Structure formats: C-alpha cells, structure tokens
N, C-alpha and C positions, 0 to 999 in steps of 0.2 A: 291079779295080784303082782307087785312088783317088789322086789328086794333092792335095797341100796346096798352095795359093797363099799367098804372103807378100810383102808389100811390104818393101822395104828400109827400115830406120829412116831417120829425117829426117836424121840426121847421118852417113849411109853415106859413106864414103870410097872413091874408086876404088881398084883393085887388089885385094889379097888380101881375102877374107872369111872369118873363122872361123865355122864352123857347129858348133852342139852340139845333137845330137837325142836325146832320152830318151824311150823308149816304157814305159809301164806298161800292159801287157796286161791286168792284173787291173782295174784302175780304167778302162780303155778310154780312156786320155789320152796325147797325145804332147804334149812340151814341147820348144820349139826356141828357141835363143838364138843370134843373130848377133852377132858382134864382141863376145862375152863379155857382152853385155847382159842384162837380166833375161829370164827364161824367159817365152815367150807360150804359152799352153797351147791345145791343141785337143783336141777330143772325137773319138774314132774312131766314124765313123757306125755306126749300130746294124747296118746291114745288112752291115758289114764285120768286126765285133767277131769272129766265128767265123774268118774268113779270117786275123785278125792273130794269133789265139790258136793257130791250127794252120799258122802260116806255113810256107812251102815250106823245106825244108832248104838252100835255096841263098841266098846273099848277092849280090846284083848290085848294083854302085855305078854310078848313071847308067844303071839300067836297071830294070825290073820283075822281079818274081821269076822269071818265066818265061825272060827274056833275049830276048823277042819283041816288046817294045815299039819300035814305029816310030820314036819320037823319041829322038835321042842327046843326052847332056850335053854342052853347048856350054861347056865349062870345062875348065881344067886343074886336076887335084888334086895337091898338093904332099905331102900329108900325110894320112893316114886312121889313126885309132885307134879300135879297138873295145875298149871296157872291159867287164869282167866285174862288172855291178852298174850300178845307175842313179846317175848323177851329180846332186849336189845344186846349188844356186846357190852354196854356198861353194866347192864343187869347180870350178865355172867361173870364179869370181874367183880361185882358186888357179892355173887355168890361164892366165888373162890375166897373172897375175904372172910365172909360168914362162916365156911367150912375150915379156914385156917390153912387153906391151900394155896401156895404160889402158883399163879397162872402161868401157863408155858409161853404166852406171847411176849 
C-alpha cells in the first residue's frame, strides 16, 4: 500500500475541504485537487502500478483495500461521489460553480 502525502494549499481555509481525485491507471498517474484548485499530478510508483491496475474489487473510504489498515480517517465525510470516467479540470471548475464555491485557481 502507498499513501500520498500532500500539504494543504497556502490559502487553505478551516472547515470543509473538497477533494477531487482522478486516477489514470494506464498513464500511471493520480491527479488531486483540493477546494477546486488546479490538479496536482502524482506518478504511481513503478512497484505499485500492477497493484493499481489489478486493484482489489473493494472500495474502502478512509481505509486501504483490505480493510486492515491500522490508522483510521480522522475526518467527517459529508458527501462522496464516484463518477464513471475521469474528471477534467473543466469538470472540477463546474463542480466549484455547482457548490457555489470560488475555485482557488
């Protein structure tokens, strides 16, 4: 398993944080947006690419794919949306508009 650590943006505000995560398994990349900001791209480490390509058939939120990770997510999730397809930066901007939040970009 691999964790991606990411610092909050310098203009981070306390309270709710909107997170958009897009995984491109074929390209071996993960894009993450916080509070509808521009995507930040991370490469899936070579040693994990097969694991991501053949991911477990289970989705665990705040937990690893096995459900045995000893650390728990210390947060409250208000809404979780799973899209069929990868979101673009334009989609993220549209989501910001939908939620009535000014994007940070």
